[in-house]
VEXMI-376507 format. One record per atom (N, C-alpha, C): residue number from 1; x, y, z; residue in one letter. Coordinates in steps of 0.02 Angstrom, whole numbers, padded with zeros to 5 digits. Example, Ala and Ser with C-alpha at 12.3 -4.5 7.8 and 13.67 -1.06 7.14 Angstrom:
2
(lumpa 1 (00660 -00284 00390) 'A')
(lumpa 1 (00615 -00225 00390) 'A')
(lumpa 1 (00660 -00165 00390) 'A')
(lumpa 2 (00642 -00112 00354) 'S')
(lumpa 2 (00684 -00053 00357) 'S')
(lumpa 2 (00645 00002 00394) 'S')
//
This chain:
166
(lumpa 1 (13407 07317 00579) 'M')
(lumpa 1 (13411 07276 00516) 'M')
(lumpa 1 (13444 07210 00524) 'M')
(lumpa 2 (13425 07160 00492) 'Y')
(lumpa 2 (13462 07097 00492) 'Y')
(lumpa 2 (13478 07082 00422) 'Y')
(lumpa 3 (13542 07058 00412) 'N')
(lumpa 3 (13566 07046 00333) 'N')
(lumpa 3 (13615 06981 00346) 'N')
(lumpa 4 (13582 06926 00340) 'K')
(lumpa 4 (13621 06876 00351) 'K')
(lumpa 4 (13612 06813 00300) 'K')
(lumpa 5 (13666 06787 00268) 'V')
(lumpa 5 (13639 06737 00210) 'V')
(lumpa 5 (13701 06663 00228) 'V')
(lumpa 6 (13674 06618 00224) 'I')
(lumpa 6 (13710 06552 00228) 'I')
(lumpa 6 (13697 06517 00171) 'I')
(lumpa 7 (13750 06490 00143) 'L')
(lumpa 7 (13740 06457 00082) 'L')
(lumpa 7 (13793 06398 00083) 'L')
(lumpa 8 (13783 06346 00058) 'V')
(lumpa 8 (13834 06282 00051) 'V')
(lumpa 8 (13821 06267 -00026) 'V')
(lumpa 9 (13877 06248 -00046) 'G')
(lumpa 9 (13887 06238 -00125) 'G')
(lumpa 9 (13952 06226 -00145) 'G')
(lumpa 10 (13961 06217 -00215) 'N')
(lumpa 10 (14031 06216 -00244) 'N')
(lumpa 10 (14059 06282 -00280) 'N')
(lumpa 11 (14120 06290 -00265) 'L')
(lumpa 11 (14139 06343 -00306) 'L')
(lumpa 11 (14139 06336 -00379) 'L')
(lumpa 12 (14121 06386 -00418) 'T')
(lumpa 12 (14119 06374 -00492) 'T')
(lumpa 12 (14170 06394 -00537) 'T')
(lumpa 13 (14234 06428 -00491) 'R')
(lumpa 13 (14281 06445 -00533) 'R')
(lumpa 13 (14342 06461 -00468) 'R')
(lumpa 14 (14401 06448 -00487) 'D')
(lumpa 14 (14448 06456 -00436) 'D')
(lumpa 14 (14455 06527 -00412) 'D')
(lumpa 15 (14484 06550 -00356) 'I')
(lumpa 15 (14476 06607 -00316) 'I')
(lumpa 15 (14528 06656 -00362) 'I')
(lumpa 16 (14500 06715 -00371) 'E')
(lumpa 16 (14548 06770 -00403) 'E')
(lumpa 16 (14561 06822 -00341) 'E')
(lumpa 17 (14621 06825 -00323) 'L')
(lumpa 17 (14655 06867 -00270) 'L')
(lumpa 17 (14687 06919 -00286) 'L')
(lumpa 18 (14671 06984 -00273) 'R')
(lumpa 18 (14712 07039 -00275) 'R')
(lumpa 18 (14717 07088 -00210) 'R')
(lumpa 19 (14751 07140 -00225) 'Y')
(lumpa 19 (14764 07171 -00142) 'Y')
(lumpa 19 (14754 07253 -00175) 'Y')
(lumpa 20 (14727 07280 -00102) 'T')
(lumpa 20 (14721 07346 -00113) 'T')
(lumpa 20 (14790 07386 -00100) 'T')
(lumpa 21 (14785 07452 -00117) 'Q')
(lumpa 21 (14842 07486 -00108) 'Q')
(lumpa 21 (14870 07475 -00036) 'Q')
(lumpa 22 (14832 07471 00019) 'G')
(lumpa 22 (14844 07477 00081) 'G')
(lumpa 22 (14867 07396 00094) 'G')
(lumpa 23 (14864 07355 00053) 'G')
(lumpa 23 (14896 07273 00072) 'G')
(lumpa 23 (14826 07225 00092) 'G')
(lumpa 24 (14760 07247 00092) 'M')
(lumpa 24 (14727 07207 00115) 'M')
(lumpa 24 (14702 07163 00050) 'M')
(lumpa 25 (14686 07097 00070) 'G')
(lumpa 25 (14666 07058 00018) 'G')
(lumpa 25 (14600 07056 -00002) 'G')
(lumpa 26 (14584 07048 -00075) 'I')
(lumpa 26 (14517 07046 -00077) 'I')
(lumpa 26 (14503 06981 -00138) 'I')
(lumpa 27 (14458 06942 -00123) 'A')
(lumpa 27 (14460 06875 -00171) 'A')
(lumpa 27 (14394 06874 -00186) 'A')
(lumpa 28 (14382 06844 -00259) 'N')
(lumpa 28 (14320 06827 -00275) 'N')
(lumpa 28 (14314 06776 -00312) 'N')
(lumpa 29 (14258 06738 -00301) 'S')
(lumpa 29 (14234 06679 -00334) 'S')
(lumpa 29 (14164 06675 -00331) 'S')
(lumpa 30 (14123 06620 -00363) 'S')
(lumpa 30 (14060 06608 -00371) 'S')
(lumpa 30 (14044 06547 -00338) 'S')
(lumpa 31 (13991 06534 -00299) 'I')
(lumpa 31 (13968 06462 -00283) 'I')
(lumpa 31 (13898 06457 -00305) 'I')
(lumpa 32 (13885 06380 -00311) 'A')
(lumpa 32 (13838 06352 -00345) 'A')
(lumpa 32 (13802 06317 -00297) 'A')
(lumpa 33 (13736 06332 -00284) 'T')
(lumpa 33 (13696 06293 -00240) 'T')
(lumpa 33 (13635 06265 -00278) 'T')
(lumpa 34 (13604 06211 -00255) 'S')
(lumpa 34 (13552 06181 -00290) 'S')
(lumpa 34 (13495 06161 -00244) 'S')
(lumpa 35 (13428 06148 -00276) 'R')
(lumpa 35 (13371 06135 -00238) 'R')
(lumpa 35 (13342 06086 -00273) 'R')
(lumpa 36 (13323 06016 -00253) 'K')
(lumpa 36 (13297 05968 -00283) 'K')
(lumpa 36 (13213 05970 -00261) 'K')
(lumpa 37 (13160 05959 -00314) 'F')
(lumpa 37 (13109 05961 -00290) 'F')
(lumpa 37 (13072 05909 -00341) 'F')
(lumpa 38 (12995 05904 -00326) 'T')
(lumpa 38 (12960 05859 -00379) 'T')
(lumpa 38 (12908 05905 -00392) 'T')
(lumpa 39 (12885 05906 -00461) 'V')
(lumpa 39 (12821 05941 -00480) 'V')
(lumpa 39 (12791 05887 -00529) 'V')
(lumpa 40 (12729 05875 -00507) 'N')
(lumpa 40 (12694 05831 -00542) 'N')
(lumpa 40 (12722 05761 -00550) 'N')
(lumpa 41 (12754 05734 -00502) 'G')
(lumpa 41 (12788 05666 -00502) 'G')
(lumpa 41 (12848 05680 -00545) 'G')
(lumpa 42 (12876 05732 -00579) 'E')
(lumpa 42 (12941 05752 -00610) 'E')
(lumpa 42 (12986 05766 -00567) 'E')
(lumpa 43 (13057 05734 -00555) 'K')
(lumpa 43 (13098 05768 -00509) 'K')
(lumpa 43 (13139 05813 -00549) 'K')
(lumpa 44 (13150 05867 -00518) 'K')
(lumpa 44 (13175 05933 -00550) 'K')
(lumpa 44 (13236 05961 -00501) 'K')
(lumpa 45 (13281 06000 -00530) 'E')
(lumpa 45 (13331 06026 -00495) 'E')
(lumpa 45 (13344 06098 -00525) 'E')
(lumpa 46 (13346 06141 -00468) 'E')
(lumpa 46 (13346 06207 -00479) 'E')
(lumpa 46 (13428 06239 -00451) 'E')
(lumpa 47 (13469 06268 -00497) 'V')
(lumpa 47 (13537 06281 -00469) 'V')
(lumpa 47 (13541 06363 -00474) 'V')
(lumpa 48 (13580 06389 -00422) 'C')
(lumpa 48 (13575 06455 -00400) 'C')
(lumpa 48 (13650 06462 -00413) 'C')
(lumpa 49 (13666 06526 -00430) 'F')
(lumpa 49 (13739 06542 -00445) 'F')
(lumpa 49 (13748 06614 -00405) 'F')
(lumpa 50 (13793 06622 -00364) 'V')
(lumpa 50 (13793 06673 -00333) 'V')
(lumpa 50 (13866 06691 -00317) 'V')
(lumpa 51 (13890 06759 -00334) 'D')
(lumpa 51 (13949 06789 -00339) 'D')
(lumpa 51 (13972 06798 -00262) 'D')
(lumpa 52 (14031 06775 -00231) 'I')
(lumpa 52 (14050 06789 -00156) 'I')
(lumpa 52 (14116 06828 -00159) 'I')
(lumpa 53 (14127 06873 -00111) 'T')
(lumpa 53 (14189 06911 -00093) 'T')
(lumpa 53 (14210 06896 -00019) 'T')
(lumpa 54 (14277 06878 -00020) 'F')
(lumpa 54 (14315 06866 00043) 'F')
(lumpa 54 (14374 06934 00051) 'F')
(lumpa 55 (14365 06941 00112) 'F')
(lumpa 55 (14423 07011 00122) 'F')
(lumpa 55 (14477 06988 00174) 'F')
(lumpa 56 (14524 07022 00168) 'A')
(lumpa 56 (14588 07011 00217) 'A')
(lumpa 56 (14616 06949 00226) 'A')
(lumpa 57 (14618 06927 00286) 'R')
(lumpa 57 (14647 06858 00291) 'R')
(lumpa 57 (14615 06795 00262) 'R')
(lumpa 58 (14543 06809 00261) 'S')
(lumpa 58 (14489 06741 00234) 'S')
(lumpa 58 (14523 06745 00160) 'S')
(lumpa 59 (14524 06802 00130) 'A')
(lumpa 59 (14545 06806 00067) 'A')
(lumpa 59 (14605 06748 00051) 'A')
(lumpa 60 (14656 06768 00085) 'E')
(lumpa 60 (14715 06737 00073) 'E')
(lumpa 60 (14714 06660 00088) 'E')
(lumpa 61 (14677 06641 00143) 'I')
(lumpa 61 (14650 06561 00152) 'I')
(lumpa 61 (14617 06539 00098) 'I')
(lumpa 62 (14562 06578 00071) 'A')
(lumpa 62 (14513 06539 00021) 'A')
(lumpa 62 (14567 06528 -00040) 'A')
(lumpa 63 (14614 06594 -00050) 'N')
(lumpa 63 (14658 06571 -00114) 'N')
(lumpa 63 (14696 06516 -00108) 'N')
(lumpa 64 (14725 06507 -00048) 'Q')
(lumpa 64 (14773 06446 -00029) 'Q')
(lumpa 64 (14736 06383 -00035) 'Q')
(lumpa 65 (14671 06364 -00014) 'Y')
(lumpa 65 (14648 06309 00000) 'Y')
(lumpa 65 (14594 06281 -00043) 'Y')
(lumpa 66 (14561 06329 -00089) 'L')
(lumpa 66 (14505 06320 -00115) 'L')
(lumpa 66 (14521 06318 -00186) 'L')
(lumpa 67 (14484 06273 -00232) 'R')
(lumpa 67 (14488 06274 -00295) 'R')
(lumpa 67 (14428 06262 -00331) 'R')
(lumpa 68 (14408 06272 -00395) 'K')
(lumpa 68 (14347 06266 -00431) 'K')
(lumpa 68 (14321 06191 -00404) 'K')
(lumpa 69 (14269 06182 -00390) 'G')
(lumpa 69 (14223 06120 -00373) 'G')
(lumpa 69 (14232 06110 -00283) 'G')
(lumpa 70 (14271 06148 -00242) 'S')
(lumpa 70 (14274 06143 -00174) 'S')
(lumpa 70 (14208 06149 -00154) 'S')
(lumpa 71 (14192 06106 -00102) 'K')
(lumpa 71 (14121 06121 -00073) 'K')
(lumpa 71 (14133 06161 -00006) 'K')
(lumpa 72 (14111 06213 -00002) 'I')
(lumpa 72 (14106 06259 00062) 'I')
(lumpa 72 (14046 06279 00085) 'I')
(lumpa 73 (14035 06303 00155) 'L')
(lumpa 73 (13989 06331 00178) 'L')
(lumpa 73 (14009 06405 00200) 'L')
(lumpa 74 (13979 06456 00173) 'V')
(lumpa 74 (13991 06530 00188) 'V')
(lumpa 74 (13923 06561 00216) 'V')
(lumpa 75 (13944 06599 00270) 'E')
(lumpa 75 (13914 06642 00307) 'E')
(lumpa 75 (13936 06716 00286) 'E')
(lumpa 76 (13884 06765 00271) 'G')
(lumpa 76 (13908 06820 00253) 'G')
(lumpa 76 (13838 06867 00254) 'G')
(lumpa 77 (13848 06922 00227) 'R')
(lumpa 77 (13782 06975 00209) 'R')
(lumpa 77 (13776 06981 00139) 'R')
(lumpa 78 (13720 06996 00125) 'L')
(lumpa 78 (13700 07010 00052) 'L')
(lumpa 78 (13720 07087 00040) 'L')
(lumpa 79 (13750 07092 -00029) 'N')
(lumpa 79 (13776 07160 -00044) 'N')
(lumpa 79 (13751 07162 -00116) 'N')
(lumpa 80 (13724 07226 -00127) 'F')
(lumpa 80 (13693 07254 -00190) 'F')
(lumpa 80 (13756 07303 -00225) 'F')
(lumpa 81 (13783 07273 -00287) 'D')
(lumpa 81 (13833 07315 -00318) 'D')
(lumpa 81 (13807 07346 -00375) 'D')
(lumpa 82 (13832 07409 -00392) 'Q')
(lumpa 82 (13810 07448 -00446) 'Q')
(lumpa 82 (13875 07479 -00475) 'Q')
(lumpa 83 (13872 07480 -00546) 'W')
(lumpa 83 (13922 07513 -00595) 'W')
(lumpa 83 (13897 07530 -00650) 'W')
(lumpa 84 (13937 07558 -00693) 'V')
(lumpa 84 (13923 07582 -00754) 'V')
(lumpa 84 (13971 07545 -00814) 'V')
(lumpa 85 (13941 07500 -00862) 'D')
(lumpa 85 (13995 07464 -00902) 'D')
(lumpa 85 (14030 07509 -00954) 'D')
(lumpa 86 (14064 07478 -00999) 'Q')
(lumpa 86 (14102 07504 -01037) 'Q')
(lumpa 86 (14067 07529 -01090) 'Q')
(lumpa 87 (14009 07518 -01107) 'N')
(lumpa 87 (13962 07551 -01144) 'N')
(lumpa 87 (13906 07603 -01119) 'N')
(lumpa 88 (13930 07625 -01052) 'G')
(lumpa 88 (13881 07676 -01012) 'G')
(lumpa 88 (13834 07648 -00990) 'G')
(lumpa 89 (13805 07582 -01003) 'Q')
(lumpa 89 (13740 07565 -00972) 'Q')
(lumpa 89 (13755 07555 -00886) 'Q')
(lumpa 90 (13707 07547 -00861) 'K')
(lumpa 90 (13700 07556 -00777) 'K')
(lumpa 90 (13699 07479 -00775) 'K')
(lumpa 91 (13739 07447 -00733) 'R')
(lumpa 91 (13723 07368 -00709) 'R')
(lumpa 91 (13714 07363 -00643) 'R')
(lumpa 92 (13693 07303 -00615) 'S')
(lumpa 92 (13696 07292 -00553) 'S')
(lumpa 92 (13692 07219 -00539) 'S')
(lumpa 93 (13702 07198 -00484) 'K')
(lumpa 93 (13707 07123 -00458) 'K')
(lumpa 93 (13711 07127 -00374) 'K')
(lumpa 94 (13674 07069 -00361) 'H')
(lumpa 94 (13683 07047 -00282) 'H')
(lumpa 94 (13752 07001 -00288) 'H')
(lumpa 95 (13779 06995 -00217) 'S')
(lumpa 95 (13827 06967 -00211) 'S')
(lumpa 95 (13836 06944 -00139) 'S')
(lumpa 96 (13874 06913 -00102) 'V')
(lumpa 96 (13883 06891 -00040) 'V')
(lumpa 96 (13947 06912 -00016) 'V')
(lumpa 97 (13959 06949 00032) 'V')
(lumpa 97 (14014 06974 00068) 'V')
(lumpa 97 (14029 06917 00121) 'V')
(lumpa 98 (14077 06869 00114) 'V')
(lumpa 98 (14087 06811 00171) 'V')
(lumpa 98 (14112 06847 00225) 'V')
(lumpa 99 (14080 06827 00282) 'E')
(lumpa 99 (14120 06845 00354) 'E')
(lumpa 99 (14141 06774 00386) 'E')
(lumpa 100 (14119 06716 00370) 'T')
(lumpa 100 (14149 06655 00391) 'T')
(lumpa 100 (14134 06608 00340) 'T')
(lumpa 101 (14180 06560 00342) 'M')
(lumpa 101 (14183 06501 00297) 'M')
(lumpa 101 (14203 06433 00320) 'M')
(lumpa 102 (14179 06380 00300) 'Q')
(lumpa 102 (14197 06305 00318) 'Q')
(lumpa 102 (14207 06276 00261) 'Q')
(lumpa 103 (14267 06235 00256) 'M')
(lumpa 103 (14282 06204 00196) 'M')
(lumpa 103 (14243 06133 00214) 'M')
(lumpa 104 (14213 06102 00171) 'L')
(lumpa 104 (14172 06025 00174) 'L')
(lumpa 104 (14191 05987 00133) 'L')
(lumpa 105 (14248 05988 00096) 'D')
(lumpa 105 (14270 05927 00054) 'D')
(lumpa 105 (14296 05863 00102) 'D')
(lumpa 106 (14271 05796 00070) 'S')
(lumpa 106 (14298 05753 00126) 'S')
(lumpa 106 (14363 05734 00111) 'S')
(lumpa 107 (14394 05700 00154) 'K')
(lumpa 107 (14468 05688 00158) 'K')
(lumpa 107 (14490 05644 00101) 'K')
(lumpa 108 (14444 05594 00073) 'G')
(lumpa 108 (14463 05552 00014) 'G')
(lumpa 108 (14438 05581 -00049) 'G')
(lumpa 109 (14412 05642 -00039) 'G')
(lumpa 109 (14381 05677 -00115) 'G')
(lumpa 109 (14435 05698 -00159) 'G')
(lumpa 110 (14408 05711 -00220) 'N')
(lumpa 110 (14463 05739 -00266) 'N')
(lumpa 110 (14494 05807 -00261) 'N')
(lumpa 111 (14469 05847 -00203) 'Q')
(lumpa 111 (14491 05904 -00191) 'Q')
(lumpa 111 (14565 05902 -00150) 'Q')
(lumpa 112 (14583 05840 -00121) 'G')
(lumpa 112 (14648 05832 -00079) 'G')
(lumpa 112 (14635 05795 -00016) 'G')
(lumpa 113 (14686 05793 00014) 'S')
(lumpa 113 (14701 05754 00085) 'S')
(lumpa 113 (14688 05813 00137) 'S')
(lumpa 114 (14677 05778 00198) 'A')
(lumpa 114 (14679 05828 00253) 'A')
(lumpa 114 (14741 05873 00264) 'A')
(lumpa 115 (14791 05841 00255) 'D')
(lumpa 115 (14858 05877 00253) 'D')
(lumpa 115 (14858 05936 00206) 'D')
(lumpa 116 (14822 05935 00157) 'E')
(lumpa 116 (14822 05996 00103) 'E')
(lumpa 116 (14778 06055 00129) 'E')
(lumpa 117 (14722 06027 00161) 'Y')
(lumpa 117 (14683 06073 00201) 'Y')
(lumpa 117 (14683 06065 00274) 'Y')
(lumpa 118 (14717 06109 00305) 'P')
(lumpa 118 (14702 06101 00386) 'P')
(lumpa 118 (14650 06119 00411) 'P')
(lumpa 119 (14602 06154 00392) 'A')
(lumpa 119 (14544 06176 00413) 'A')
(lumpa 119 (14488 06124 00400) 'A')
(lumpa 120 (14512 06075 00371) 'Q')
(lumpa 120 (14454 06027 00343) 'Q')
(lumpa 120 (14443 05972 00390) 'Q')
(lumpa 121 (14475 05952 00451) 'Q')
(lumpa 121 (14453 05917 00510) 'Q')
(lumpa 121 (14411 05947 00544) 'Q')
(lumpa 122 (14417 06017 00559) 'S')
(lumpa 122 (14371 06049 00609) 'S')
(lumpa 122 (14311 06055 00579) 'S')
(lumpa 123 (14304 06064 00502) 'A')
(lumpa 123 (14247 06086 00472) 'A')
(lumpa 123 (14203 06011 00478) 'A')
(lumpa 124 (14238 05958 00463) 'Q')
(lumpa 124 (14198 05903 00462) 'Q')
(lumpa 124 (14169 05891 00535) 'Q')
(lumpa 125 (14213 05898 00581) 'Q')
(lumpa 125 (14189 05892 00658) 'Q')
(lumpa 125 (14120 05928 00667) 'Q')
(lumpa 126 (14121 05994 00641) 'D')
(lumpa 126 (14064 06040 00645) 'D')
(lumpa 126 (13997 06005 00629) 'D')
(lumpa 127 (14000 05979 00572) 'Y')
(lumpa 127 (13938 05960 00536) 'Y')
(lumpa 127 (13939 05887 00540) 'Y')
(lumpa 128 (13965 05842 00594) 'Q')
(lumpa 128 (13940 05772 00606) 'Q')
(lumpa 128 (13883 05776 00647) 'Q')
(lumpa 129 (13832 05733 00638) 'Q')
(lumpa 129 (13766 05721 00674) 'Q')
(lumpa 129 (13790 05693 00748) 'Q')
(lumpa 130 (13761 05729 00800) 'P')
(lumpa 130 (13778 05721 00870) 'P')
(lumpa 130 (13746 05656 00886) 'P')
(lumpa 131 (13781 05608 00918) 'S')
(lumpa 131 (13744 05550 00946) 'S')
(lumpa 131 (13729 05547 01011) 'S')
(lumpa 132 (13681 05520 01028) 'Y')
(lumpa 132 (13669 05530 01106) 'Y')
(lumpa 132 (13686 05465 01141) 'Y')
(lumpa 133 (13715 05467 01186) 'Q')
(lumpa 133 (13725 05398 01233) 'Q')
(lumpa 133 (13723 05416 01301) 'Q')
(lumpa 134 (13671 05378 01321) 'P')
(lumpa 134 (13660 05402 01405) 'P')
(lumpa 134 (13716 05368 01443) 'P')
(lumpa 135 (13729 05417 01490) 'Q')
(lumpa 135 (13790 05411 01557) 'Q')
(lumpa 135 (13752 05388 01611) 'Q')
(lumpa 136 (13787 05352 01648) 'K')
(lumpa 136 (13780 05334 01713) 'K')
(lumpa 136 (13785 05385 01758) 'K')
(lumpa 137 (13734 05402 01809) 'P')
(lumpa 137 (13738 05466 01847) 'P')
(lumpa 137 (13800 05449 01891) 'P')
(lumpa 138 (13842 05500 01902) 'Q')
(lumpa 138 (13899 05501 01949) 'Q')
(lumpa 138 (13893 05526 02010) 'Q')
(lumpa 139 (13918 05485 02064) 'S')
(lumpa 139 (13909 05508 02139) 'S')
(lumpa 139 (13950 05558 02131) 'S')
(lumpa 140 (13930 05613 02197) 'Y')
(lumpa 140 (13982 05669 02207) 'Y')
(lumpa 140 (14023 05653 02254) 'Y')
(lumpa 141 (14094 05667 02252) 'Q')
(lumpa 141 (14151 05645 02289) 'Q')
(lumpa 141 (14165 05712 02328) 'Q')
(lumpa 142 (14184 05719 02383) 'K')
(lumpa 142 (14211 05771 02419) 'K')
(lumpa 142 (14278 05770 02383) 'K')
(lumpa 143 (14303 05843 02370) 'P')
(lumpa 143 (14373 05851 02337) 'P')
(lumpa 143 (14419 05838 02391) 'P')
(lumpa 144 (14474 05800 02378) 'S')
(lumpa 144 (14533 05792 02433) 'S')
(lumpa 144 (14570 05859 02450) 'S')
(lumpa 145 (14605 05853 02480) 'A')
(lumpa 145 (14657 05917 02515) 'A')
(lumpa 145 (14702 05921 02448) 'A')
(lumpa 146 (14723 05891 02413) 'Q')
(lumpa 146 (14769 05888 02368) 'Q')
(lumpa 146 (14740 05944 02292) 'Q')
(lumpa 147 (14665 05925 02298) 'Q')
(lumpa 147 (14621 05952 02234) 'Q')
(lumpa 147 (14599 06027 02248) 'Q')
(lumpa 148 (14602 06044 02324) 'I')
(lumpa 148 (14596 06102 02348) 'I')
(lumpa 148 (14643 06161 02324) 'I')
(lumpa 149 (14652 06205 02283) 'P')
(lumpa 149 (14696 06259 02292) 'P')
(lumpa 149 (14718 06290 02349) 'P')
(lumpa 150 (14779 06300 02365) 'S')
(lumpa 150 (14795 06335 02420) 'S')
(lumpa 150 (14784 06407 02413) 'S')
(lumpa 151 (14782 06451 02464) 'S')
(lumpa 151 (14770 06515 02460) 'S')
(lumpa 151 (14820 06556 02429) 'S')
(lumpa 152 (14883 06527 02437) 'N')
(lumpa 152 (14949 06556 02399) 'N')
(lumpa 152 (14947 06552 02324) 'N')
(lumpa 153 (14906 06503 02289) 'S')
(lumpa 153 (14907 06496 02221) 'S')
(lumpa 153 (14848 06538 02200) 'S')
(lumpa 154 (14802 06563 02225) 'I')
(lumpa 154 (14739 06605 02211) 'I')
(lumpa 154 (14766 06677 02202) 'I')
(lumpa 155 (14767 06704 02126) 'P')
(lumpa 155 (14787 06764 02120) 'P')
(lumpa 155 (14747 06824 02156) 'P')
(lumpa 156 (14779 06884 02183) 'V')
(lumpa 156 (14750 06929 02199) 'V')
(lumpa 156 (14724 06975 02150) 'V')
(lumpa 157 (14674 07003 02146) 'I')
(lumpa 157 (14650 07049 02095) 'I')
(lumpa 157 (14630 07121 02127) 'I')
(lumpa 158 (14669 07162 02116) 'D')
(lumpa 158 (14666 07235 02139) 'D')
(lumpa 158 (14614 07277 02092) 'D')
(lumpa 159 (14553 07276 02102) 'I')
(lumpa 159 (14513 07320 02072) 'I')
(lumpa 159 (14471 07378 02124) 'I')
(lumpa 160 (14474 07437 02094) 'D')
(lumpa 160 (14444 07499 02125) 'D')
(lumpa 160 (14379 07488 02116) 'D')
(lumpa 161 (14327 07505 02170) 'E')
(lumpa 161 (14255 07488 02167) 'E')
(lumpa 161 (14242 07547 02114) 'E')
(lumpa 162 (14261 07603 02098) 'D')
(lumpa 162 (14244 07658 02051) 'D')
(lumpa 162 (14241 07622 01976) 'D')
(lumpa 163 (14289 07580 01973) 'E')
(lumpa 163 (14295 07545 01897) 'E')
(lumpa 163 (14238 07496 01884) 'E')
(lumpa 164 (14209 07472 01924) 'I')
(lumpa 164 (14158 07431 01919) 'I')
(lumpa 164 (14089 07463 01896) 'I')
(lumpa 165 (14073 07445 01820) 'P')
(lumpa 165 (14022 07483 01789) 'P')
(lumpa 165 (13940 07476 01808) 'P')
(lumpa 166 (13939 07440 01871) 'F')
(lumpa 166 (13857 07424 01887) 'F')
(lumpa 166 (13862 07433 01959) 'F')
//
């Protein structure tokens, strides 16, 4: 079976971080995503709110760098939670267990600078549109004697043929 969810949106509340007795971090928040569409010439917007949960180190990172309104991309799996509330009623909801996250706030945005969010620059680089620039063909040049490694610098690997799995 395959269970994968990818969402881009803004956090609707600050991260709530707590720890298990074993010391593992668990962080909860919620993300708002939207979809714009047109019906009979009228523009509409549909907003979806989804609870998200971070575990371990990603919970601590989320707590440190994310705030209400932070724009993020999360990848994870859909989880179905069930419980009994204080009134004895059975309750349930779907949430997303986050496996990877990218912070998408811009450097000049109201969420802070790149110094405040170290993962920021890599997230922006991941989502920039690639540009195609044709390159001139390069002719092949035979490597010089200085570029060819000597047999003394090549490591010797001692592998028993019984250890090879094929």
